[in-house]
C-alpha positions in Angstrom: 57.3 -17.8 32.7 56.2 -19.7 29.6 53.4 -17.2 29.0 55.8 -14.3 29.3 58.2 -16.0 26.8 55.4 -16.4 24.3 54.4 -12.8 24.6 58.0 -11.7 24.3 58.5 -13.7 21.1 55.7 -11.6 19.5 57.4 -8.2 20.2 59.9 -6.2 18.2 63.4 -5.1 19.1 63.0 -2.1 21.4 59.6 -3.1 22.8 59.4 -3.5 26.6 57.4 -6.3 28.4 56.7 -6.1 32.2 54.6 -8.2 34.5 52.3 -6.1 36.6 50.6 -8.6 38.9 49.2 -12.1 38.6 48.4 -12.8 34.9 48.5 -9.1 33.9 51.3 -7.7 31.7 52.1 -4.3 30.3 53.9 -3.8 27.0 55.5 -0.5 25.8 55.6 -0.4 22.0 58.1 2.0 20.5 58.3 3.6 17.1 54.7 3.1 16.0 53.5 4.8 12.8 49.8 4.2 13.1 47.1 2.4 15.2 47.3 -0.6 12.9 50.9 -1.2 14.0 49.8 -1.8 17.6 46.8 -3.9 16.4 49.1 -6.2 14.5 51.2 -6.8 17.6 48.1 -7.5 19.6 46.9 -10.0 17.0 50.3 -11.8 17.0 50.0 -12.2 20.8 46.5 -13.5 20.6 47.4 -16.0 17.9 50.4 -17.2 20.0 48.4 -17.5 23.2 45.6 -19.5 21.4 48.1 -22.4 21.0 47.8 -25.1 23.7 50.3 -25.4 26.6 51.4 -28.7 27.9 51.2 -28.8 31.7 52.2 -32.1 33.4 51.3 -34.0 30.3 47.9 -32.2 29.8 47.1 -29.7 27.1 45.8 -26.4 28.5 44.3 -23.7 26.3 44.5 -20.1 27.2 43.3 -16.8 25.8 44.3 -13.2 26.2 42.3 -9.9 26.4 44.3 -6.8 25.4 43.6 -3.0 25.9 45.5 -0.5 23.7 46.2 3.2 24.5 48.0 5.3 21.9 50.4 8.1 22.9 49.1 10.1 19.9 46.2 11.1 22.2 48.6 13.6 23.8 49.2 12.3 27.3 51.2 14.5 29.7 51.4 11.7 32.4 52.3 8.1 31.9 49.7 7.1 34.6 46.9 8.5 32.5 48.0 6.4 29.5 48.1 3.3 31.7 44.7 4.1 33.1 43.2 4.3 29.6 44.9 1.0 28.5 43.2 -0.6 31.5 39.9 0.9 30.5 40.2 -0.6 27.0 41.2 -3.9 28.6 38.1 -4.0 30.7 36.0 -3.2 27.7 37.6 -6.1 25.8 36.7 -8.4 28.7 33.2 -7.2 28.9 32.8 -7.7 25.1 33.5 -11.4 25.4 37.2 -11.7 26.2 39.9 -13.1 23.9 39.9 -9.9 21.9 41.6 -6.5 21.8 40.1 -3.0 22.1 41.7 0.4 21.3 40.9 3.2 23.7 39.0 6.2 22.5 37.5 9.3 24.1 34.0 7.9 24.1 35.2 4.9 26.1 36.7 7.3 28.7 33.4 9.2 28.8 31.4 6.1 29.4 33.8 4.9 32.2 33.6 8.3 34.0 29.8 8.4 33.6 29.5 4.9 35.0 31.7 5.8 38.0 29.6 8.9 38.6 26.4 6.9 38.3 27.6 4.3 40.9 28.7 7.2 43.2 25.2 8.8 42.9 23.5 5.5 43.6 25.6 4.9 46.7 24.9 8.4 48.1 21.2 8.0 47.3 21.1 4.8 49.3 22.9 6.4 52.3 20.6 9.4 52.2 17.4 7.3 51.6 16.6 9.4 48.5 14.9 6.5 46.7 11.3 5.8 46.0 10.6 2.1 45.3 8.2 1.4 42.4 6.3 -1.8 42.1 5.1 -3.8 39.1 2.7 -6.7 39.5 3.1 -10.1 37.9 -0.2 -12.0 37.2 -0.9 -15.7 37.3 -3.6 -17.3 35.2 -6.2 -19.2 37.2 -8.6 -21.5 35.4 -8.0 -19.8 32.1 -8.8 -16.3 33.3 -6.4 -13.4 33.7 -5.8 -12.0 36.2 -5.7 -14.7 38.9 -3.3 -14.1 41.7 -0.7 -11.3 42.0 2.9 -11.0 43.0 4.5 -7.6 43.3 8.0 -7.1 42.0 10.0 -4.3 43.8 12.1 -2.9 41.0 12.3 0.3 39.0 13.8 2.4 41.8 13.7 6.1 41.0 15.0 9.1 42.9 12.5 11.3 44.7 11.6 14.3 42.5 13.6 16.7 44.7 16.6 14.5 45.0 17.3 13.6 41.4 20.5 15.7 41.1 22.7 14.3 38.3 20.7 11.0 38.1 17.9 11.4 35.6 15.8 8.2 35.6 14.6 8.5 32.0 18.1 9.2 30.6 20.0 6.7 32.7 17.5 4.2 33.9 18.7 1.3 31.7 22.2 1.7 33.1 21.1 2.5 36.6 19.3 -0.8 37.1 22.3 -3.1 36.8 24.4 -0.6 38.8 21.8 -0.5 41.5 22.0 -4.2 41.9 25.6 -3.8 43.0 25.0 -1.0 45.5 21.7 -2.3 46.9 21.3 -4.5 50.0 18.7 -6.4 51.9 18.0 -3.1 53.7 15.4 -2.5 50.9 13.3 -5.5 52.0 11.4 -4.0 55.0 9.3 -1.4 53.1 8.8 -4.0 50.3 7.6 -6.5 52.8 5.1 -4.1 54.3 3.3 -3.8 51.0 2.7 -7.5 50.9 0.8 -7.4 54.1 -2.0 -5.2 52.6 -5.6 -6.4 52.1 -5.5 -9.5 54.3 -8.8 -10.7 53.1 -7.4 -11.5 49.7 -5.1 -14.5 49.0 -1.6 -13.7 50.4 0.5 -11.5 48.2 4.2 -12.1 47.4 7.0 -9.6 46.9 10.0 -10.1 44.6 13.3 -8.3 45.0 16.4 -8.3 42.8 19.6 -9.9 44.3 23.0 -8.7 43.1 26.1 -10.7 42.4 27.7 -9.0 45.4 24.9 -10.1 47.7 24.9 -13.6 46.4 28.5 -13.9 47.3 27.8 -12.7 50.9 27.9 -15.6 53.3 25.7 -13.6 55.7 22.9 -13.0 53.2 20.6 -15.6 54.6 20.9 -14.2 58.1 20.2 -10.7 56.8 17.0 -12.0 55.0 16.0 -13.9 58.1 16.4 -10.7 60.2 14.2 -8.7 57.8 11.5 -11.3 57.8 11.4 -11.4 61.6 11.2 -7.5 61.7 8.4 -7.3 59.2 6.4 -10.4 59.9 6.5 -11.4 56.3 6.2 -15.1 55.7 9.3 -16.6 54.0 7.2 -18.2 51.2 5.9 -14.7 50.4 9.3 -13.5 49.5 11.0 -14.1 46.1 14.6 -13.2 45.4 15.4 -12.8 41.7 18.9 -13.5 40.5 20.0 -12.9 36.9 21.2 -15.8 34.9 24.7 -14.1 34.5 25.0 -13.5 38.3 24.1 -17.1 39.0 26.8 -18.4 36.7 29.4 -16.0 38.2 28.7 -17.2 41.7 28.3 -20.9 41.2 30.5 -22.0 44.1 30.1 -19.1 46.5 26.4 -18.7 45.9 25.3 -22.4 45.9 25.4 -22.7 49.7 23.7 -19.3 50.2 20.9 -20.3 47.8 20.4 -23.6 49.5 20.1 -21.9 52.9 17.5 -19.5 51.5 15.7 -22.4 49.9 15.6 -24.2 53.3 14.1 -21.1 54.8 11.2 -21.5 52.2 12.2 -18.3 50.3 11.4 -18.5 46.6 14.3 -18.1 44.1 13.8 -17.0 40.5 16.3 -16.8 37.6 15.8 -13.4 36.0 16.4 -12.4 32.4 16.7 -16.1 31.4 18.1 -16.7 27.9 20.5 -13.7 27.9 23.3 -15.4 29.7 25.4 -18.6 29.2 24.1 -20.9 31.9 24.8 -24.6 31.8 21.7 -26.7 32.1 23.5 -29.1 34.4 24.4 -26.3 36.8 20.9 -24.8 36.4 19.2 -28.0 37.6 21.5 -28.2 40.6 20.4 -24.8 42.0 17.2 -24.7 44.1 15.3 -22.2 41.8 11.6 -22.3 41.4 11.0 -20.1 38.4 12.6 -19.1 35.1 11.7 -15.6 33.9 11.9 -15.3 30.1 13.7 -12.2 29.1 11.6 -9.4 27.5 13.7 -9.4 24.3 12.2 -12.8 23.4 8.7 -11.8 24.3 8.8 -8.6 22.2 9.9 -10.5 19.1 7.5 -13.4 19.4 5.5 -12.4 16.4 8.4 -11.3 14.2 9.1 -14.8 13.1 8.7 -18.5 13.8 12.2 -18.8 15.2 11.6 -16.3 18.0 8.4 -18.0 19.0 10.1 -21.3 19.1 12.7 -20.0 21.5 10.0 -19.0 24.0 8.3 -22.4 23.5 11.7 -24.1 24.2 12.3 -22.1 27.4 8.7 -22.7 28.7 9.1 -26.5 27.9 12.5 -26.5 29.7 11.1 -24.9 32.8 8.2 -27.4 33.0 10.5 -30.4 32.3 12.7 -29.2 35.2 9.7 -28.9 37.5 9.9 -25.1 37.5 7.4 -22.3 36.9 7.9 -19.8 34.1 7.2 -16.1 33.9 7.1 -14.0 30.8 8.7 -10.5 31.2 7.8 -7.4 29.2 4.3 -8.4 28.0 2.8 -5.5 26.2 0.0 -6.7 23.8 -3.0 -9.0 23.9 -1.5 -11.0 21.0 1.5 -11.8 23.2 -0.8 -12.9 26.0 -2.8 -15.2 23.6 0.5 -16.8 22.4 1.8 -17.3 25.9 -1.4 -18.9 27.0 -1.2 -21.2 24.1 2.3 -22.1 25.2 1.1 -22.9 28.7 2.9 -20.0 30.2 0.7 -19.1 33.2 2.5 -16.1 34.7 3.4 -12.8 33.1 4.3 -9.2 33.9 4.7 -6.1 31.8 3.0 -2.9 30.7 0.0 -4.9 29.4 -0.9 -5.3 33.1 0.7 -2.3 34.8 3.6 0.0 34.6 5.8 0.2 37.7 3.8 2.3 40.2 4.7 4.0 43.6 3.7 2.3 46.8 0.5 4.5 47.3 -0.8 3.4 43.9 0.2 -0.2 44.4 -1.8 -0.2 47.7 -4.9 1.1 45.9 -4.5 -1.6 43.3 -4.3 -4.2 46.0 -7.4 -3.0 47.8 -9.6 -1.9 44.9 -8.5 -4.4 42.3 -6.8 -3.7 39.0 -8.0 -1.2 36.4 -8.7 -2.3 32.9 -5.5 -3.4 31.1 -3.8 -1.5 28.4 -2.0 -2.5 25.2 1.5 -1.3 26.1 2.3 -0.5 22.5 -0.8 1.1 21.0 -2.3 2.6 24.2 -5.6 0.8 23.5 -7.8 -0.1 26.5 -8.4 -3.8 27.0 -11.6 -5.1 28.6 -11.5 -8.5 30.4 -14.5 -10.7 29.3 -14.1 -14.5 29.5 -11.0 -16.5 29.5 -8.5 -14.7 27.2 -11.1 -12.9 25.0 -9.6 -9.5 25.1 -11.5 -6.6 23.5 -10.1 -3.1 22.8 -12.0 0.0 23.7 -11.5 3.6 22.8 -9.1 5.4 25.2 -11.0 8.5 26.3 -11.3 9.0 30.0 -8.7 6.6 31.5 -5.0 6.6 31.5 -2.5 3.7 31.2 
């Protein structure tokens, strides 16, 4: 009630305030002359809600996210206008909360496109229209790259004949986070089979992304255990990767699940580290073994001292917490030299290999890796001793 009164005090005579559900309210503003009139009302509400409330003798601070839809867009149904106000509200929340957003046509197009993308992904999962691509991560052994390998099952692309509306090159960046939400542990069996190849070599590991939805599933550990039993994959050969943001969103619900997986001897990595807002105290309390430095930091390592120091700080943090660290998105020998100097002993990226289909991954496992490529210039890299990386002319080979 006190929140409603605060909002009501910011409105003009003739405006209508209604509570929809929970902490959501709808406001109908009348007699607006321009978009700025609605924005001014939104700013008044945000300023009023920023003031503390006293609850049982304790000051409580709140914030409000606001979505605005204007009738000047020519709505014929009030439901459509309310839908677009909700779309703008969700955009405001996604952009950091405690702000307002005005709906526009591009916002509607993105919302419809995202919905279609998720629908396509779900149908593709049901129809088994996906081809899993694998990208190796390499570990330095005794100063020499490569040492041991772990395969990351990511970059899922539709089979050529089943692409339909989903084009991987046009929509791949948005498909990846969406796929995390529609995927399941059903993807593990085929991934696990790859890790059984070439038994004469040191055991290979397989890494699979875990979504926020899966992390909140109390039955996840049982699903993983069932897949391990069916495939014969050893638990310590499986790594589940959780993004930093997903970890923070599921702190309570996911803690028990992660602990159960840890007790099964399944490895747990924090993916895209440095892009979220994790608390170091919470991070230390989770049973994770590896921090994966986001590719945005690696790509900018040589653009300034500040970027290089960020990578140094993350590597040092991981080691101080008793964790391993993996650099994502490594593309050049210069980046590899710098990571080696920072004592980062594991890396993945186009420098080593692009994501490849299972057949090519099996050949790499059996025959060994081809020469490495500079992911930016396309220059062939020959391994000599330690990290002495020498370019050769690219004439007969491909990346």
